[in-house]
Chimera marker file (.cmm) of the C-alpha trace (Angstrom):
<marker_set name="trace">
<marker id="1" x="14.112" y="29.491" z="20.688" r="1" g="1" b="0" radius="0.5"/>
<marker id="2" x="13.020" y="25.856" z="20.775" r="1" g="1" b="0" radius="0.5"/>
<marker id="3" x="11.678" y="24.212" z="23.932" r="1" g="1" b="0" radius="0.5"/>
<marker id="4" x="12.597" y="20.854" z="25.420" r="1" g="1" b="0" radius="0.5"/>
<marker id="5" x="9.691" y="19.881" z="27.648" r="1" g="1" b="0" radius="0.5"/>
<marker id="6" x="11.122" y="17.153" z="29.854" r="1" g="1" b="0" radius="0.5"/>
<marker id="7" x="8.527" y="15.049" z="31.666" r="1" g="1" b="0" radius="0.5"/>
<marker id="8" x="9.898" y="12.703" z="34.305" r="1" g="1" b="0" radius="0.5"/>
<marker id="9" x="8.485" y="10.539" z="37.065" r="1" g="1" b="0" radius="0.5"/>
<marker id="10" x="8.440" y="6.987" z="38.383" r="1" g="1" b="0" radius="0.5"/>
<marker id="11" x="7.654" y="3.989" z="36.229" r="1" g="1" b="0" radius="0.5"/>
<marker id="12" x="3.958" y="3.393" z="35.696" r="1" g="1" b="0" radius="0.5"/>
<marker id="13" x="2.816" y="6.898" z="36.552" r="1" g="1" b="0" radius="0.5"/>
<marker id="14" x="1.582" y="7.624" z="33.028" r="1" g="1" b="0" radius="0.5"/>
<marker id="15" x="4.398" y="9.610" z="31.397" r="1" g="1" b="0" radius="0.5"/>
<marker id="16" x="4.051" y="8.055" z="27.957" r="1" g="1" b="0" radius="0.5"/>
<marker id="17" x="0.260" y="8.296" z="27.931" r="1" g="1" b="0" radius="0.5"/>
<marker id="18" x="0.306" y="11.922" z="29.044" r="1" g="1" b="0" radius="0.5"/>
<marker id="19" x="3.056" y="12.851" z="26.559" r="1" g="1" b="0" radius="0.5"/>
<marker id="20" x="1.045" y="11.374" z="23.693" r="1" g="1" b="0" radius="0.5"/>
<marker id="21" x="-1.861" y="13.562" z="24.798" r="1" g="1" b="0" radius="0.5"/>
<marker id="22" x="0.436" y="16.585" z="25.135" r="1" g="1" b="0" radius="0.5"/>
<marker id="23" x="1.647" y="16.261" z="21.543" r="1" g="1" b="0" radius="0.5"/>
<marker id="24" x="-2.020" y="16.171" z="20.417" r="1" g="1" b="0" radius="0.5"/>
<marker id="25" x="-2.853" y="19.308" z="22.402" r="1" g="1" b="0" radius="0.5"/>
<marker id="26" x="0.307" y="21.329" z="21.716" r="1" g="1" b="0" radius="0.5"/>
<marker id="27" x="0.697" y="22.632" z="18.148" r="1" g="1" b="0" radius="0.5"/>
<marker id="28" x="4.156" y="22.523" z="16.584" r="1" g="1" b="0" radius="0.5"/>
<marker id="29" x="5.362" y="19.803" z="18.921" r="1" g="1" b="0" radius="0.5"/>
<marker id="30" x="6.967" y="16.382" z="18.621" r="1" g="1" b="0" radius="0.5"/>
<marker id="31" x="7.322" y="13.571" z="21.149" r="1" g="1" b="0" radius="0.5"/>
<marker id="32" x="10.499" y="11.548" z="21.603" r="1" g="1" b="0" radius="0.5"/>
<marker id="33" x="9.528" y="8.283" z="23.253" r="1" g="1" b="0" radius="0.5"/>
<marker id="34" x="12.613" y="6.733" z="24.843" r="1" g="1" b="0" radius="0.5"/>
<marker id="35" x="11.031" y="3.285" z="24.643" r="1" g="1" b="0" radius="0.5"/>
<marker id="36" x="11.492" y="3.168" z="20.883" r="1" g="1" b="0" radius="0.5"/>
<marker id="37" x="15.119" y="4.298" z="21.283" r="1" g="1" b="0" radius="0.5"/>
<marker id="38" x="15.972" y="1.205" z="23.303" r="1" g="1" b="0" radius="0.5"/>
<marker id="39" x="13.966" y="-1.670" z="21.819" r="1" g="1" b="0" radius="0.5"/>
<marker id="40" x="16.366" y="-4.584" z="21.710" r="1" g="1" b="0" radius="0.5"/>
<marker id="41" x="16.314" y="-8.263" z="22.523" r="1" g="1" b="0" radius="0.5"/>
<marker id="42" x="17.419" y="-8.843" z="25.154" r="1" g="1" b="0" radius="0.5"/>
<marker id="43" x="17.084" y="-5.413" z="26.718" r="1" g="1" b="0" radius="0.5"/>
<marker id="44" x="20.290" y="-4.727" z="28.615" r="1" g="1" b="0" radius="0.5"/>
<marker id="45" x="21.641" y="-1.494" z="30.030" r="1" g="1" b="0" radius="0.5"/>
<marker id="46" x="25.403" y="-1.859" z="30.051" r="1" g="1" b="0" radius="0.5"/>
<marker id="47" x="28.565" y="-0.172" z="28.780" r="1" g="1" b="0" radius="0.5"/>
<marker id="48" x="27.922" y="-1.536" z="25.278" r="1" g="1" b="0" radius="0.5"/>
<marker id="49" x="24.291" y="-0.460" z="24.894" r="1" g="1" b="0" radius="0.5"/>
<marker id="50" x="24.191" y="2.835" z="26.802" r="1" g="1" b="0" radius="0.5"/>
<marker id="51" x="26.114" y="4.857" z="24.146" r="1" g="1" b="0" radius="0.5"/>
<marker id="52" x="23.723" y="3.640" z="21.428" r="1" g="1" b="0" radius="0.5"/>
<marker id="53" x="20.601" y="4.448" z="23.437" r="1" g="1" b="0" radius="0.5"/>
<marker id="54" x="22.019" y="7.863" z="24.339" r="1" g="1" b="0" radius="0.5"/>
<marker id="55" x="22.817" y="8.638" z="20.695" r="1" g="1" b="0" radius="0.5"/>
<marker id="56" x="19.376" y="7.473" z="19.517" r="1" g="1" b="0" radius="0.5"/>
<marker id="57" x="17.647" y="9.849" z="21.938" r="1" g="1" b="0" radius="0.5"/>
<marker id="58" x="20.032" y="12.763" z="21.308" r="1" g="1" b="0" radius="0.5"/>
<marker id="59" x="19.788" y="12.433" z="17.538" r="1" g="1" b="0" radius="0.5"/>
<marker id="60" x="15.972" y="12.397" z="17.572" r="1" g="1" b="0" radius="0.5"/>
<marker id="61" x="15.764" y="15.471" z="19.770" r="1" g="1" b="0" radius="0.5"/>
<marker id="62" x="18.420" y="17.260" z="17.694" r="1" g="1" b="0" radius="0.5"/>
<marker id="63" x="16.610" y="16.396" z="14.441" r="1" g="1" b="0" radius="0.5"/>
<marker id="64" x="13.331" y="17.821" z="15.752" r="1" g="1" b="0" radius="0.5"/>
<marker id="65" x="15.142" y="20.972" z="16.933" r="1" g="1" b="0" radius="0.5"/>
<marker id="66" x="16.407" y="21.440" z="13.369" r="1" g="1" b="0" radius="0.5"/>
<marker id="67" x="12.894" y="21.130" z="11.923" r="1" g="1" b="0" radius="0.5"/>
<marker id="68" x="11.371" y="24.605" z="11.344" r="1" g="1" b="0" radius="0.5"/>
<marker id="69" x="7.840" y="23.222" z="11.907" r="1" g="1" b="0" radius="0.5"/>
<marker id="70" x="8.616" y="22.062" z="15.466" r="1" g="1" b="0" radius="0.5"/>
<marker id="71" x="8.762" y="24.524" z="18.364" r="1" g="1" b="0" radius="0.5"/>
<marker id="72" x="8.596" y="22.143" z="21.346" r="1" g="1" b="0" radius="0.5"/>
<marker id="73" x="10.094" y="18.689" z="21.746" r="1" g="1" b="0" radius="0.5"/>
<marker id="74" x="8.440" y="16.624" z="24.465" r="1" g="1" b="0" radius="0.5"/>
<marker id="75" x="10.662" y="13.988" z="26.046" r="1" g="1" b="0" radius="0.5"/>
<marker id="76" x="9.779" y="11.685" z="28.918" r="1" g="1" b="0" radius="0.5"/>
<marker id="77" x="12.163" y="9.558" z="30.921" r="1" g="1" b="0" radius="0.5"/>
<marker id="78" x="12.724" y="7.741" z="34.193" r="1" g="1" b="0" radius="0.5"/>
<marker id="79" x="15.903" y="8.047" z="36.291" r="1" g="1" b="0" radius="0.5"/>
<marker id="80" x="16.164" y="4.656" z="37.975" r="1" g="1" b="0" radius="0.5"/>
<marker id="81" x="19.293" y="2.576" z="37.578" r="1" g="1" b="0" radius="0.5"/>
<marker id="82" x="21.721" y="3.650" z="34.862" r="1" g="1" b="0" radius="0.5"/>
<marker id="83" x="19.059" y="5.615" z="33.031" r="1" g="1" b="0" radius="0.5"/>
<marker id="84" x="20.164" y="8.787" z="34.790" r="1" g="1" b="0" radius="0.5"/>
<marker id="85" x="23.564" y="8.306" z="33.126" r="1" g="1" b="0" radius="0.5"/>
<marker id="86" x="21.852" y="8.245" z="29.718" r="1" g="1" b="0" radius="0.5"/>
<marker id="87" x="19.789" y="11.344" z="30.503" r="1" g="1" b="0" radius="0.5"/>
<marker id="88" x="22.852" y="13.300" z="31.660" r="1" g="1" b="0" radius="0.5"/>
<marker id="89" x="24.651" y="12.225" z="28.471" r="1" g="1" b="0" radius="0.5"/>
<marker id="90" x="21.764" y="13.389" z="26.293" r="1" g="1" b="0" radius="0.5"/>
<marker id="91" x="21.914" y="16.835" z="27.897" r="1" g="1" b="0" radius="0.5"/>
<marker id="92" x="25.674" y="16.896" z="27.249" r="1" g="1" b="0" radius="0.5"/>
<marker id="93" x="25.061" y="15.960" z="23.612" r="1" g="1" b="0" radius="0.5"/>
<marker id="94" x="22.622" y="18.876" z="23.270" r="1" g="1" b="0" radius="0.5"/>
<marker id="95" x="24.839" y="21.391" z="25.087" r="1" g="1" b="0" radius="0.5"/>
<marker id="96" x="25.974" y="23.093" z="21.877" r="1" g="1" b="0" radius="0.5"/>
<marker id="97" x="22.352" y="23.832" z="20.917" r="1" g="1" b="0" radius="0.5"/>
<marker id="98" x="20.341" y="26.793" z="22.110" r="1" g="1" b="0" radius="0.5"/>
<marker id="99" x="17.022" y="25.744" z="23.635" r="1" g="1" b="0" radius="0.5"/>
<marker id="100" x="14.846" y="26.303" z="26.695" r="1" g="1" b="0" radius="0.5"/>
<marker id="101" x="14.893" y="23.320" z="29.079" r="1" g="1" b="0" radius="0.5"/>
<marker id="102" x="11.523" y="22.923" z="30.820" r="1" g="1" b="0" radius="0.5"/>
<marker id="103" x="11.586" y="20.082" z="33.349" r="1" g="1" b="0" radius="0.5"/>
<marker id="104" x="8.511" y="18.763" z="35.136" r="1" g="1" b="0" radius="0.5"/>
<marker id="105" x="8.200" y="15.945" z="37.651" r="1" g="1" b="0" radius="0.5"/>
<marker id="106" x="4.914" y="14.039" z="37.705" r="1" g="1" b="0" radius="0.5"/>
<marker id="107" x="3.854" y="12.646" z="41.061" r="1" g="1" b="0" radius="0.5"/>
<marker id="108" x="1.045" y="10.316" z="41.984" r="1" g="1" b="0" radius="0.5"/>
<marker id="109" x="-0.232" y="8.549" z="45.079" r="1" g="1" b="0" radius="0.5"/>
<marker id="110" x="1.221" y="5.067" z="45.385" r="1" g="1" b="0" radius="0.5"/>
<marker id="111" x="-2.175" y="3.325" z="45.333" r="1" g="1" b="0" radius="0.5"/>
<marker id="112" x="-3.125" y="5.120" z="42.109" r="1" g="1" b="0" radius="0.5"/>
<marker id="113" x="0.226" y="4.254" z="40.566" r="1" g="1" b="0" radius="0.5"/>
<marker id="114" x="-0.362" y="0.557" z="41.375" r="1" g="1" b="0" radius="0.5"/>
<marker id="115" x="-3.844" y="0.794" z="39.854" r="1" g="1" b="0" radius="0.5"/>
<marker id="116" x="-2.427" y="2.284" z="36.641" r="1" g="1" b="0" radius="0.5"/>
<marker id="117" x="0.324" y="-0.335" z="36.356" r="1" g="1" b="0" radius="0.5"/>
<marker id="118" x="-2.214" y="-3.104" z="36.984" r="1" g="1" b="0" radius="0.5"/>
<marker id="119" x="-4.448" y="-1.696" z="34.230" r="1" g="1" b="0" radius="0.5"/>
<marker id="120" x="-1.367" y="-1.771" z="31.944" r="1" g="1" b="0" radius="0.5"/>
<marker id="121" x="-1.105" y="-5.484" z="32.813" r="1" g="1" b="0" radius="0.5"/>
<marker id="122" x="2.330" y="-5.159" z="34.369" r="1" g="1" b="0" radius="0.5"/>
<marker id="123" x="3.388" y="-8.232" z="36.288" r="1" g="1" b="0" radius="0.5"/>
<marker id="124" x="3.583" y="-8.059" z="40.100" r="1" g="1" b="0" radius="0.5"/>
<marker id="125" x="7.408" y="-8.175" z="40.133" r="1" g="1" b="0" radius="0.5"/>
<marker id="126" x="7.635" y="-5.197" z="37.787" r="1" g="1" b="0" radius="0.5"/>
<marker id="127" x="5.143" y="-3.276" z="39.944" r="1" g="1" b="0" radius="0.5"/>
<marker id="128" x="7.154" y="-4.087" z="43.069" r="1" g="1" b="0" radius="0.5"/>
<marker id="129" x="10.366" y="-2.816" z="41.432" r="1" g="1" b="0" radius="0.5"/>
<marker id="130" x="8.613" y="0.357" z="40.317" r="1" g="1" b="0" radius="0.5"/>
<marker id="131" x="7.462" y="1.040" z="43.853" r="1" g="1" b="0" radius="0.5"/>
<marker id="132" x="10.780" y="0.177" z="45.550" r="1" g="1" b="0" radius="0.5"/>
<marker id="133" x="13.304" y="1.506" z="43.048" r="1" g="1" b="0" radius="0.5"/>
<marker id="134" x="11.742" y="3.852" z="40.526" r="1" g="1" b="0" radius="0.5"/>
<marker id="135" x="9.821" y="6.045" z="42.997" r="1" g="1" b="0" radius="0.5"/>
<marker id="136" x="12.934" y="6.426" z="45.158" r="1" g="1" b="0" radius="0.5"/>
<marker id="137" x="14.978" y="7.668" z="42.180" r="1" g="1" b="0" radius="0.5"/>
<marker id="138" x="12.986" y="10.941" z="42.227" r="1" g="1" b="0" radius="0.5"/>
<marker id="139" x="13.264" y="11.681" z="45.944" r="1" g="1" b="0" radius="0.5"/>
<marker id="140" x="15.915" y="14.383" z="45.448" r="1" g="1" b="0" radius="0.5"/>
<marker id="141" x="14.824" y="15.725" z="42.059" r="1" g="1" b="0" radius="0.5"/>
<marker id="142" x="14.264" y="19.473" z="42.349" r="1" g="1" b="0" radius="0.5"/>
<marker id="143" x="11.943" y="20.082" z="39.391" r="1" g="1" b="0" radius="0.5"/>
<marker id="144" x="8.516" y="21.719" z="39.479" r="1" g="1" b="0" radius="0.5"/>
<marker id="145" x="5.937" y="19.054" z="40.307" r="1" g="1" b="0" radius="0.5"/>
<marker id="146" x="2.397" y="18.253" z="39.313" r="1" g="1" b="0" radius="0.5"/>
<marker id="147" x="0.399" y="15.665" z="41.250" r="1" g="1" b="0" radius="0.5"/>
<marker id="148" x="-1.671" y="13.778" z="38.677" r="1" g="1" b="0" radius="0.5"/>
<marker id="149" x="-3.341" y="11.349" z="41.116" r="1" g="1" b="0" radius="0.5"/>
<marker id="150" x="-6.855" y="12.707" z="40.554" r="1" g="1" b="0" radius="0.5"/>
<marker id="151" x="-6.420" y="13.863" z="36.942" r="1" g="1" b="0" radius="0.5"/>
<marker id="152" x="-7.520" y="12.219" z="33.730" r="1" g="1" b="0" radius="0.5"/>
<marker id="153" x="-4.953" y="12.037" z="30.924" r="1" g="1" b="0" radius="0.5"/>
<marker id="154" x="-6.556" y="14.996" z="29.175" r="1" g="1" b="0" radius="0.5"/>
<marker id="155" x="-6.708" y="17.028" z="32.388" r="1" g="1" b="0" radius="0.5"/>
<marker id="156" x="-3.082" y="16.227" z="33.235" r="1" g="1" b="0" radius="0.5"/>
<marker id="157" x="-1.927" y="17.392" z="29.800" r="1" g="1" b="0" radius="0.5"/>
<marker id="158" x="-4.029" y="20.562" z="30.045" r="1" g="1" b="0" radius="0.5"/>
<marker id="159" x="-2.667" y="21.287" z="33.527" r="1" g="1" b="0" radius="0.5"/>
<marker id="160" x="0.909" y="20.860" z="32.307" r="1" g="1" b="0" radius="0.5"/>
<marker id="161" x="0.337" y="23.225" z="29.392" r="1" g="1" b="0" radius="0.5"/>
<marker id="162" x="-1.348" y="25.848" z="31.566" r="1" g="1" b="0" radius="0.5"/>
<marker id="163" x="1.285" y="25.706" z="34.318" r="1" g="1" b="0" radius="0.5"/>
<marker id="164" x="4.122" y="25.985" z="31.807" r="1" g="1" b="0" radius="0.5"/>
<marker id="165" x="2.269" y="28.526" z="29.647" r="1" g="1" b="0" radius="0.5"/>
<marker id="166" x="2.922" y="26.575" z="26.447" r="1" g="1" b="0" radius="0.5"/>
<link id1="1" id2="2" r="1" g="1" b="0" radius="0.2"/>
<link id1="2" id2="3" r="1" g="1" b="0" radius="0.2"/>
<link id1="3" id2="4" r="1" g="1" b="0" radius="0.2"/>
<link id1="4" id2="5" r="1" g="1" b="0" radius="0.2"/>
<link id1="5" id2="6" r="1" g="1" b="0" radius="0.2"/>
<link id1="6" id2="7" r="1" g="1" b="0" radius="0.2"/>
<link id1="7" id2="8" r="1" g="1" b="0" radius="0.2"/>
<link id1="8" id2="9" r="1" g="1" b="0" radius="0.2"/>
<link id1="9" id2="10" r="1" g="1" b="0" radius="0.2"/>
<link id1="10" id2="11" r="1" g="1" b="0" radius="0.2"/>
<link id1="11" id2="12" r="1" g="1" b="0" radius="0.2"/>
<link id1="12" id2="13" r="1" g="1" b="0" radius="0.2"/>
<link id1="13" id2="14" r="1" g="1" b="0" radius="0.2"/>
<link id1="14" id2="15" r="1" g="1" b="0" radius="0.2"/>
<link id1="15" id2="16" r="1" g="1" b="0" radius="0.2"/>
<link id1="16" id2="17" r="1" g="1" b="0" radius="0.2"/>
<link id1="17" id2="18" r="1" g="1" b="0" radius="0.2"/>
<link id1="18" id2="19" r="1" g="1" b="0" radius="0.2"/>
<link id1="19" id2="20" r="1" g="1" b="0" radius="0.2"/>
<link id1="20" id2="21" r="1" g="1" b="0" radius="0.2"/>
<link id1="21" id2="22" r="1" g="1" b="0" radius="0.2"/>
<link id1="22" id2="23" r="1" g="1" b="0" radius="0.2"/>
<link id1="23" id2="24" r="1" g="1" b="0" radius="0.2"/>
<link id1="24" id2="25" r="1" g="1" b="0" radius="0.2"/>
<link id1="25" id2="26" r="1" g="1" b="0" radius="0.2"/>
<link id1="26" id2="27" r="1" g="1" b="0" radius="0.2"/>
<link id1="27" id2="28" r="1" g="1" b="0" radius="0.2"/>
<link id1="28" id2="29" r="1" g="1" b="0" radius="0.2"/>
<link id1="29" id2="30" r="1" g="1" b="0" radius="0.2"/>
<link id1="30" id2="31" r="1" g="1" b="0" radius="0.2"/>
<link id1="31" id2="32" r="1" g="1" b="0" radius="0.2"/>
<link id1="32" id2="33" r="1" g="1" b="0" radius="0.2"/>
<link id1="33" id2="34" r="1" g="1" b="0" radius="0.2"/>
<link id1="34" id2="35" r="1" g="1" b="0" radius="0.2"/>
<link id1="35" id2="36" r="1" g="1" b="0" radius="0.2"/>
<link id1="36" id2="37" r="1" g="1" b="0" radius="0.2"/>
<link id1="37" id2="38" r="1" g="1" b="0" radius="0.2"/>
<link id1="38" id2="39" r="1" g="1" b="0" radius="0.2"/>
<link id1="39" id2="40" r="1" g="1" b="0" radius="0.2"/>
<link id1="40" id2="41" r="1" g="1" b="0" radius="0.2"/>
<link id1="41" id2="42" r="1" g="1" b="0" radius="0.2"/>
<link id1="42" id2="43" r="1" g="1" b="0" radius="0.2"/>
<link id1="43" id2="44" r="1" g="1" b="0" radius="0.2"/>
<link id1="44" id2="45" r="1" g="1" b="0" radius="0.2"/>
<link id1="45" id2="46" r="1" g="1" b="0" radius="0.2"/>
<link id1="46" id2="47" r="1" g="1" b="0" radius="0.2"/>
<link id1="47" id2="48" r="1" g="1" b="0" radius="0.2"/>
<link id1="48" id2="49" r="1" g="1" b="0" radius="0.2"/>
<link id1="49" id2="50" r="1" g="1" b="0" radius="0.2"/>
<link id1="50" id2="51" r="1" g="1" b="0" radius="0.2"/>
<link id1="51" id2="52" r="1" g="1" b="0" radius="0.2"/>
<link id1="52" id2="53" r="1" g="1" b="0" radius="0.2"/>
<link id1="53" id2="54" r="1" g="1" b="0" radius="0.2"/>
<link id1="54" id2="55" r="1" g="1" b="0" radius="0.2"/>
<link id1="55" id2="56" r="1" g="1" b="0" radius="0.2"/>
<link id1="56" id2="57" r="1" g="1" b="0" radius="0.2"/>
<link id1="57" id2="58" r="1" g="1" b="0" radius="0.2"/>
<link id1="58" id2="59" r="1" g="1" b="0" radius="0.2"/>
<link id1="59" id2="60" r="1" g="1" b="0" radius="0.2"/>
<link id1="60" id2="61" r="1" g="1" b="0" radius="0.2"/>
<link id1="61" id2="62" r="1" g="1" b="0" radius="0.2"/>
<link id1="62" id2="63" r="1" g="1" b="0" radius="0.2"/>
<link id1="63" id2="64" r="1" g="1" b="0" radius="0.2"/>
<link id1="64" id2="65" r="1" g="1" b="0" radius="0.2"/>
<link id1="65" id2="66" r="1" g="1" b="0" radius="0.2"/>
<link id1="66" id2="67" r="1" g="1" b="0" radius="0.2"/>
<link id1="67" id2="68" r="1" g="1" b="0" radius="0.2"/>
<link id1="68" id2="69" r="1" g="1" b="0" radius="0.2"/>
<link id1="69" id2="70" r="1" g="1" b="0" radius="0.2"/>
<link id1="70" id2="71" r="1" g="1" b="0" radius="0.2"/>
<link id1="71" id2="72" r="1" g="1" b="0" radius="0.2"/>
<link id1="72" id2="73" r="1" g="1" b="0" radius="0.2"/>
<link id1="73" id2="74" r="1" g="1" b="0" radius="0.2"/>
<link id1="74" id2="75" r="1" g="1" b="0" radius="0.2"/>
<link id1="75" id2="76" r="1" g="1" b="0" radius="0.2"/>
<link id1="76" id2="77" r="1" g="1" b="0" radius="0.2"/>
<link id1="77" id2="78" r="1" g="1" b="0" radius="0.2"/>
<link id1="78" id2="79" r="1" g="1" b="0" radius="0.2"/>
<link id1="79" id2="80" r="1" g="1" b="0" radius="0.2"/>
<link id1="80" id2="81" r="1" g="1" b="0" radius="0.2"/>
<link id1="81" id2="82" r="1" g="1" b="0" radius="0.2"/>
<link id1="82" id2="83" r="1" g="1" b="0" radius="0.2"/>
<link id1="83" id2="84" r="1" g="1" b="0" radius="0.2"/>
<link id1="84" id2="85" r="1" g="1" b="0" radius="0.2"/>
<link id1="85" id2="86" r="1" g="1" b="0" radius="0.2"/>
<link id1="86" id2="87" r="1" g="1" b="0" radius="0.2"/>
<link id1="87" id2="88" r="1" g="1" b="0" radius="0.2"/>
<link id1="88" id2="89" r="1" g="1" b="0" radius="0.2"/>
<link id1="89" id2="90" r="1" g="1" b="0" radius="0.2"/>
<link id1="90" id2="91" r="1" g="1" b="0" radius="0.2"/>
<link id1="91" id2="92" r="1" g="1" b="0" radius="0.2"/>
<link id1="92" id2="93" r="1" g="1" b="0" radius="0.2"/>
<link id1="93" id2="94" r="1" g="1" b="0" radius="0.2"/>
<link id1="94" id2="95" r="1" g="1" b="0" radius="0.2"/>
<link id1="95" id2="96" r="1" g="1" b="0" radius="0.2"/>
<link id1="96" id2="97" r="1" g="1" b="0" radius="0.2"/>
<link id1="97" id2="98" r="1" g="1" b="0" radius="0.2"/>
<link id1="98" id2="99" r="1" g="1" b="0" radius="0.2"/>
<link id1="99" id2="100" r="1" g="1" b="0" radius="0.2"/>
<link id1="100" id2="101" r="1" g="1" b="0" radius="0.2"/>
<link id1="101" id2="102" r="1" g="1" b="0" radius="0.2"/>
<link id1="102" id2="103" r="1" g="1" b="0" radius="0.2"/>
<link id1="103" id2="104" r="1" g="1" b="0" radius="0.2"/>
<link id1="104" id2="105" r="1" g="1" b="0" radius="0.2"/>
<link id1="105" id2="106" r="1" g="1" b="0" radius="0.2"/>
<link id1="106" id2="107" r="1" g="1" b="0" radius="0.2"/>
<link id1="107" id2="108" r="1" g="1" b="0" radius="0.2"/>
<link id1="108" id2="109" r="1" g="1" b="0" radius="0.2"/>
<link id1="109" id2="110" r="1" g="1" b="0" radius="0.2"/>
<link id1="110" id2="111" r="1" g="1" b="0" radius="0.2"/>
<link id1="111" id2="112" r="1" g="1" b="0" radius="0.2"/>
<link id1="112" id2="113" r="1" g="1" b="0" radius="0.2"/>
<link id1="113" id2="114" r="1" g="1" b="0" radius="0.2"/>
<link id1="114" id2="115" r="1" g="1" b="0" radius="0.2"/>
<link id1="115" id2="116" r="1" g="1" b="0" radius="0.2"/>
<link id1="116" id2="117" r="1" g="1" b="0" radius="0.2"/>
<link id1="117" id2="118" r="1" g="1" b="0" radius="0.2"/>
<link id1="118" id2="119" r="1" g="1" b="0" radius="0.2"/>
<link id1="119" id2="120" r="1" g="1" b="0" radius="0.2"/>
<link id1="120" id2="121" r="1" g="1" b="0" radius="0.2"/>
<link id1="121" id2="122" r="1" g="1" b="0" radius="0.2"/>
<link id1="122" id2="123" r="1" g="1" b="0" radius="0.2"/>
<link id1="123" id2="124" r="1" g="1" b="0" radius="0.2"/>
<link id1="124" id2="125" r="1" g="1" b="0" radius="0.2"/>
<link id1="125" id2="126" r="1" g="1" b="0" radius="0.2"/>
<link id1="126" id2="127" r="1" g="1" b="0" radius="0.2"/>
<link id1="127" id2="128" r="1" g="1" b="0" radius="0.2"/>
<link id1="128" id2="129" r="1" g="1" b="0" radius="0.2"/>
<link id1="129" id2="130" r="1" g="1" b="0" radius="0.2"/>
<link id1="130" id2="131" r="1" g="1" b="0" radius="0.2"/>
<link id1="131" id2="132" r="1" g="1" b="0" radius="0.2"/>
<link id1="132" id2="133" r="1" g="1" b="0" radius="0.2"/>
<link id1="133" id2="134" r="1" g="1" b="0" radius="0.2"/>
<link id1="134" id2="135" r="1" g="1" b="0" radius="0.2"/>
<link id1="135" id2="136" r="1" g="1" b="0" radius="0.2"/>
<link id1="136" id2="137" r="1" g="1" b="0" radius="0.2"/>
<link id1="137" id2="138" r="1" g="1" b="0" radius="0.2"/>
<link id1="138" id2="139" r="1" g="1" b="0" radius="0.2"/>
<link id1="139" id2="140" r="1" g="1" b="0" radius="0.2"/>
<link id1="140" id2="141" r="1" g="1" b="0" radius="0.2"/>
<link id1="141" id2="142" r="1" g="1" b="0" radius="0.2"/>
<link id1="142" id2="143" r="1" g="1" b="0" radius="0.2"/>
<link id1="143" id2="144" r="1" g="1" b="0" radius="0.2"/>
<link id1="144" id2="145" r="1" g="1" b="0" radius="0.2"/>
<link id1="145" id2="146" r="1" g="1" b="0" radius="0.2"/>
<link id1="146" id2="147" r="1" g="1" b="0" radius="0.2"/>
<link id1="147" id2="148" r="1" g="1" b="0" radius="0.2"/>
<link id1="148" id2="149" r="1" g="1" b="0" radius="0.2"/>
<link id1="149" id2="150" r="1" g="1" b="0" radius="0.2"/>
<link id1="150" id2="151" r="1" g="1" b="0" radius="0.2"/>
<link id1="151" id2="152" r="1" g="1" b="0" radius="0.2"/>
<link id1="152" id2="153" r="1" g="1" b="0" radius="0.2"/>
<link id1="153" id2="154" r="1" g="1" b="0" radius="0.2"/>
<link id1="154" id2="155" r="1" g="1" b="0" radius="0.2"/>
<link id1="155" id2="156" r="1" g="1" b="0" radius="0.2"/>
<link id1="156" id2="157" r="1" g="1" b="0" radius="0.2"/>
<link id1="157" id2="158" r="1" g="1" b="0" radius="0.2"/>
<link id1="158" id2="159" r="1" g="1" b="0" radius="0.2"/>
<link id1="159" id2="160" r="1" g="1" b="0" radius="0.2"/>
<link id1="160" id2="161" r="1" g="1" b="0" radius="0.2"/>
<link id1="161" id2="162" r="1" g="1" b="0" radius="0.2"/>
<link id1="162" id2="163" r="1" g="1" b="0" radius="0.2"/>
<link id1="163" id2="164" r="1" g="1" b="0" radius="0.2"/>
<link id1="164" id2="165" r="1" g="1" b="0" radius="0.2"/>
<link id1="165" id2="166" r="1" g="1" b="0" radius="0.2"/>
</marker_set>
């Protein structure tokens, strides 16, 4: 059975960076980066664009599931705003497939999250929104958690793989 390793957490915590490291460390894996599934100008989340973004993500995951060489698909995503709607839709799109869903919530101290976003050269307004909106979106998420505050990218990926026994 294929695995869908779902990595979630607030904006700026390091999901993309860690997932890129995970795919390097985990044989027979592929990474679906939601950023590439929603590159448009201007970027708008509305009733016209959400179905396209949802289908882009669902189709990529489905295609990797059909590939005999891939055992685990790694997918990272944030839940703020209407993004939760897209995520729920993706899971509905995959409902007819047989796979093991492995969710994991990454957490990080706020000061470290600000440091990481600053290193990524995010503007102050985007950092403020991440702290006020994105972090709150995960308050009620009941997934296993890993605090990555003190971990390097490599250590965070190794910890994830050891905890999940992948």
